[in-house]
TIGU-97101 format. One line per field, with one value per residue: residue in three letters; x, y, z of N, C-alpha, C in turn. Coordinates in pm, 1 decimal, m for minus. Atoms other than C-alpha are relative to their C-alpha. Example, Ala and Ser with C-alpha at 12.3 -4.5 7.8 and 13.67 -1.06 7.14 Angstrom:
residuo (ALA:SER)
n_x (89.0:m82.0)
n_y (m119.0:m119.0)
n_z (0.0:m6.0)
ca_x (1230.0:1367.0)
ca_y (m450.0:m106.0)
ca_z (780.0:714.0)
c_x (90.0:m77.0)
c_y (120.0:109.0)
c_z (0.0:73.0)
This chain:
residuo (SER:LEU:GLN:CYS:TYR:THR:LEU:VAL:PHE:ALA:CYS:CYS:ALA:ARG:SER:GLY:GLU:TRP:SER:ARG:ALA:VAL:GLU:VAL:TRP:GLU:GLN:LEU:LEU:ARG:SER:GLY:GLN:MET:PRO:ASP:ARG:VAL:CYS:LEU:CYS:ALA:MET:LEU:ASP:ALA:LEU:SER:SER:ALA:ARG:GLN:TRP:ARG:ARG:GLY:LEU:ALA:VAL:LEU:GLU:GLN:LEU:SER:ARG:ALA:GLN:ARG:ALA:ALA:LYS:ARG:LYS:ARG:LYS:LEU:LEU:THR:ARG:ALA:GLU:VAL:ASP:ALA:MET:ARG:SER:GLN:GLN:GLN:GLY:GLY:GLU:PHE:GLU:SER:ASN:ALA:ALA:PRO:ASP:SER:ASP:SER:ALA:SER:GLY:MET:ASP:GLY:THR:ILE:ALA:SER:ALA:LEU:ASP:ALA:ASP:PRO:ALA:ALA:VAL:ARG:VAL:ALA)
n_x (m121.8:m113.2:m39.7:164.8:62.6:m78.9:61.2:133.1:m23.5:m58.0:88.5:103.0:m2.9:0.5:141.9:54.7:29.1:m94.6:102.7:14.1:m91.3:18.4:43.0:m107.3:m117.7:128.6:71.7:m152.4:m24.8:102.2:m42.2:m146.2:m120.1:m71.4:m69.1:m110.0:m30.3:4.1:184.7:21.0:m6.8:133.5:98.6:m3.1:m35.5:163.0:103.0:m62.7:33.8:150.7:m14.8:m11.0:m124.0:90.9:12.7:m76.1:m7.8:98.3:m51.9:m174.6:37.5:62.1:m101.7:m93.6:63.1:m111.0:m115.7:m31.9:67.2:m85.8:m90.5:66.4:63.1:m117.3:18.3:65.9:m62.2:m15.7:m110.5:m125.4:m19.3:m103.0:m91.5:m18.1:m41.3:m81.8:m71.1:m109.3:m88.8:m102.3:m38.8:m1.5:139.5:100.4:31.9:106.2:m37.4:139.9:61.6:49.2:114.6:165.3:32.1:m138.8:49.7:41.4:1.4:49.1:m72.1:m88.7:m122.5:58.1:m110.7:49.4:m161.8:19.0:m21.2:m22.2:m147.2:m19.4:m30.5:63.5:120.8:m23.0:31.7:72.6)
n_y (m22.7:m158.8:m85.3:m25.0:m37.3:m111.6:m60.0:m42.0:m182.7:m81.0:18.3:m79.0:m112.4:m69.6:m37.9:m55.7:51.3:59.5:96.8:145.8:48.4:17.4:137.8:90.8:24.8:55.8:131.5:30.9:m0.9:79.5:111.2:76.9:m66.9:m155.5:m21.2:m60.1:m106.3:m92.9:60.1:m96.3:m121.7:m51.5:m67.4:m157.4:m58.9:34.9:m110.4:m139.3:m10.6:m19.8:m109.5:93.0:m13.7:31.1:91.9:76.3:48.7:105.6:137.5:27.4:6.3:128.0:111.8:m45.1:88.3:197.9:51.5:42.7:116.4:108.4:14.1:79.1:104.8:73.2:104.3:107.1:96.1:68.7:20.7:87.6:m112.1:m57.6:56.5:17.0:m114.9:m56.3:91.3:m38.5:m121.2:6.2:124.6:172.2:91.6:m20.4:68.1:m71.2:2.6:28.8:114.0:65.7:m73.7:60.6:m114.7:m63.6:m26.9:m148.0:m103.9:m48.0:107.6:m91.6:2.9:m76.3:m74.1:m83.4:23.3:m131.9:119.3:101.6:3.3:79.2:m85.8:m25.6:32.9:32.8:130.4:m47.9)
n_z (m53.3:m18.2:157.2:39.5:m49.2:m1.5:130.9:m5.8:m32.5:62.6:134.2:m64.7:67.4:99.3:19.3:m138.1:m58.2:m152.6:m98.6:1.4:m48.8:m187.0:m34.7:34.0:m126.2:m146.5:85.6:19.8:m239.4:m67.7:45.0:m105.8:44.2:m10.3:106.0:10.9:54.0:160.8:m22.1:m64.4:83.1:119.7:m106.6:m15.2:95.7:12.7:m67.9:51.2:153.0:27.3:m94.1:m86.5:m99.0:m145.2:16.0:27.2:m157.8:m61.4:62.5:m61.2:m125.4:m54.5:m5.7:m192.3:m122.4:88.8:m97.3:m145.6:m25.6:25.0:m117.2:m78.0:m7.5:m51.6:10.5:m123.2:60.1:m108.1:m73.9:118.4:129.9:m62.1:4.0:145.3:43.4:m28.9:21.8:155.7:5.7:m46.3:m11.5:m50.7:42.7:m28.7:m133.7:m44.5:m176.6:m37.1:m33.7:99.6:36.6:131.4:83.2:51.1:110.0:7.2:m58.6:m143.2:m67.2:m115.7:m2.0:162.1:43.2:106.4:98.2:58.3:120.1:13.0:m26.2:m81.0:m148.2:m34.5:m87.8:m134.1:m21.8:m65.6)
ca_x (m3457.0:m3250.5:m3233.0:m3632.8:m3687.3:m3431.2:m3551.9:m3885.6:m3775.1:m3603.1:m3886.7:m4094.4:m3867.4:m3864.5:m4272.5:m4302.2:m4484.8:m4328.5:m4679.4:m4616.9:m4263.7:m4374.2:m4569.3:m4297.2:m4066.8:m4300.6:m4387.4:m3965.2:m3937.4:m4220.2:m4015.6:m3727.6:m3479.1:m3229.2:m3184.5:m2860.7:m2677.3:m2775.1:m3200.7:m3173.2:m3050.0:m3321.9:m3603.5:m3488.7:m3411.0:m3826.8:m3923.8:m3699.5:m3734.2:m4106.8:m4003.8:m4030.0:m3814.3:m4033.0:m4101.7:m3781.2:m3655.8:m3955.1:m3773.3:m3409.4:m3616.3:m3815.3:m3477.1:m3281.0:m3576.8:m3541.7:m3187.0:m3194.4:m3494.1:m3270.0:m2992.0:m3220.3:m3367.2:m3172.7:m3176.2:m3343.8:m3108.5:m3136.8:m2873.7:m2739.5:m2754.8:m2566.9:m2316.8:m2296.9:m2207.2:m1939.3:m1788.3:m1770.2:m1595.2:m1355.1:m1322.2:m1393.7:m1666.8:m1998.1:m2097.3:m2392.9:m2362.7:m2787.0:m2991.8:m3230.0:m3552.2:m3884.5:m3911.5:m3554.5:m3619.5:m3847.9:m3697.8:m3894.7:m3707.0:m3609.6:m3291.7:m3289.1:m2997.1:m2970.1:m2722.5:m2670.5:m2675.4:m2591.8:m2233.9:m2111.9:m1912.7:m2193.8:m2398.9:m2529.8:m2693.4:m3032.8)
ca_y (23822.9:24163.9:24261.8:24189.9:24390.1:24663.2:24687.1:24737.9:25059.9:25185.2:25097.7:25309.8:25586.5:25631.6:25621.7:25838.3:25600.3:25613.4:25486.3:25154.9:25157.9:25190.6:24907.9:24704.9:24783.6:24728.3:24385.2:24365.1:24423.8:24205.0:23934.7:23895.4:24062.3:24347.7:24550.6:24638.1:24929.0:24951.3:24827.9:25074.5:25364.6:25310.8:25309.2:25655.5:25727.7:25620.2:25897.4:26159.9:26153.0:26212.3:26491.0:26229.8:26349.2:26293.3:25988.1:25891.9:25937.2:25738.5:25444.4:25521.4:25541.0:25202.2:25005.0:25158.0:24990.3:24610.9:24609.5:24646.6:24390.4:24175.5:24200.7:24091.6:23807.4:23521.8:23149.2:22874.0:22554.4:22262.7:22201.4:21898.3:22140.7:22357.3:22090.7:21967.9:22298.4:22349.5:21990.6:22065.3:22402.2:22249.0:21934.1:21676.2:21421.3:21486.4:21442.9:21577.6:21694.1:21691.8:21491.0:21263.3:21421.2:21306.3:21685.3:21777.5:21716.7:22039.4:22249.3:22214.8:22040.8:22391.1:22315.1:22627.8:22789.8:23123.9:23152.9:23472.0:23334.1:23036.6:23106.5:22857.4:23124.1:23314.3:23112.7:23123.8:22798.9:22900.7)
ca_z (7592.0:7659.7:7292.0:7218.4:7453.3:7358.5:6996.9:7127.0:7301.6:7034.3:6774.6:7056.5:7009.1:6707.3:6653.1:7000.6:7140.6:7533.3:7709.3:7553.9:7606.9:7999.9:7960.6:7804.5:8079.5:8397.4:8173.2:8160.6:8553.2:8646.1:8421.0:8702.9:8427.7:8516.8:8192.1:8096.6:7984.5:7629.4:7704.8:7987.2:7747.4:7453.3:7766.5:7837.1:7469.9:7419.8:7698.0:7621.3:7240.0:7344.3:7629.6:7919.1:8148.0:8483.4:8362.6:8266.3:8640.4:8750.7:8532.2:8699.7:9033.9:8993.1:8857.7:9198.8:9383.4:9142.2:9202.7:9582.1:9561.5:9421.3:9625.0:9871.5:9741.2:9855.4:9761.9:10011.7:10042.3:10270.3:10530.4:10298.2:9996.2:10154.8:10291.7:9929.8:9823.1:10026.0:9998.2:9630.7:9659.9:9901.2:9710.1:9882.2:9905.9:10004.3:10416.8:10509.2:10920.4:10885.0:11041.4:10814.2:10771.3:10494.3:10446.4:10347.1:10016.4:9971.0:10216.0:10483.4:10740.9:10939.7:10885.4:10563.5:10450.3:10285.1:10011.6:9813.6:9461.2:9538.9:9665.9:9910.7:10151.6:10174.6:10305.7:10644.8:10808.3:11008.8)
c_x (57.6:24.8:m112.1:0.0:60.7:m14.3:m147.6:m30.7:40.5:m121.1:m133.0:11.0:m2.5:m145.7:m34.4:m83.6:50.2:m122.3:64.6:118.7:6.3:m33.9:75.9:78.1:m40.6:m36.0:281.3:5.8:m55.7:65.1:72.5:119.8:9.4:28.8:115.0:m31.6:m91.0:m244.0:m0.6:m12.1:m129.9:m113.3:m15.3:23.2:m170.0:m64.9:66.6:m7.0:m190.1:m28.1:m69.0:55.0:m21.8:m19.8:141.3:98.6:m74.2:53.4:136.6:m20.1:m67.0:139.8:86.2:m62.6:m23.4:127.3:38.8:m113.5:68.6:116.0:m61.8:m58.9:82.3:m68.3:m42.6:46.3:m30.5:155.3:96.0:58.6:118.0:163.1:101.5:70.6:129.3:126.5:107.5:101.4:103.4:105.8:m14.3:m118.3:m93.1:m44.6:m108.0:m14.7:m200.6:m52.3:m129.7:m120.5:m103.8:0.4:104.6:m26.3:m42.5:18.1:m61.8:11.0:14.8:120.3:19.2:120.6:m18.0:169.3:m84.5:72.1:105.2:195.1:19.1:27.4:m73.5:m134.6:m29.9:m124.8:m116.3:m12.4)
c_y (160.8:57.0:7.7:141.9:194.3:71.8:9.9:169.1:88.5:8.3:164.5:171.6:52.9:34.6:97.2:m74.8:m56.0:m67.9:m155.0:m17.8:m6.5:m87.1:m124.9:18.0:m30.0:m149.4:m52.1:m57.1:m114.9:m144.3:m85.1:74.0:111.0:71.4:74.0:116.6:63.2:m33.2:123.1:186.8:8.1:26.5:120.7:46.3:35.5:128.7:130.4:55.6:72.3:154.6:m35.0:7.1:m79.7:m121.2:m112.3:m6.1:m93.9:m98.1:m1.6:m0.7:m197.9:m133.0:3.8:m130.1:m169.4:13.9:m58.3:m135.8:m153.8:m62.0:m82.8:m122.5:m97.3:m181.9:m125.4:m109.8:m37.4:22.2:m134.1:94.3:51.8:m34.7:m43.6:77.4:47.8:m103.9:m6.0:109.0:m37.2:m168.2:m117.7:m105.3:73.7:m87.9:61.7:15.0:17.0:m81.8:m52.7:71.2:m19.2:126.5:48.7:11.3:165.6:93.2:13.4:m70.8:90.2:8.7:106.7:77.4:125.0:m16.6:112.6:m82.9:m112.5:m49.2:m46.3:95.1:68.8:m11.6:m15.0:m102.3:60.3:m126.9)
c_z (m3.0:m92.8:m39.6:79.7:m51.5:m137.8:32.7:47.8:m98.2:m157.5:80.9:19.9:m95.2:m84.2:105.3:70.4:164.7:108.0:m29.9:27.1:144.5:20.1:m23.1:128.0:156.4:m60.7:57.7:163.4:80.0:m56.6:108.8:m62.8:30.0:m166.2:m23.4:m72.1:m127.0:9.1:101.6:m103.8:m88.9:85.8:m25.0:m135.9:m37.7:90.7:m42.0:m188.5:2.4:169.4:157.1:134.4:197.1:m12.8:m29.3:157.9:95.4:m29.3:61.2:119.4:m4.3:m42.1:141.5:75.2:m21.4:58.6:104.5:50.5:m17.2:53.1:69.0:m30.0:m22.0:m24.4:105.1:m8.9:130.3:73.5:m73.7:m82.8:33.9:61.0:m109.2:m67.5:33.7:m29.5:m134.5:m9.6:42.0:m63.2:7.8:m45.0:139.1:186.5:64.2:150.4:39.6:44.9:m85.3:68.5:m104.0:m75.7:m67.6:m102.7:m73.0:100.2:86.9:93.7:125.2:41.1:m180.0:44.3:m88.5:m77.4:m95.9:m169.4:41.9:23.0:153.4:130.3:m4.5:15.0:153.6:31.9:107.9:97.8)
């Protein structure tokens, strides 16, 4: 959890183990989690306590890149899933416009839709 990461960064700040904080930071980003403000501040504190301000700037740039990548990441849905989401949002009954296909359950039927954060309003059907 982010609270655990925050505690690790705070301990690294107190002990001066900024290199360990960098290792844990990279692990956090690889896990796919985005640090909140408290976690980020704890990480920056670990670096600033060791006078590693350049590394602090690198952390901010790394976080910025990770946030941009997360925004571009899209969830792939089949046309039937998109139809079901739209129907549910409108309060109606589900009726798919997609042609039946044996691979549609796996999302490999060529009628893939892209949705950001599974928001039916943001869905683009391919």
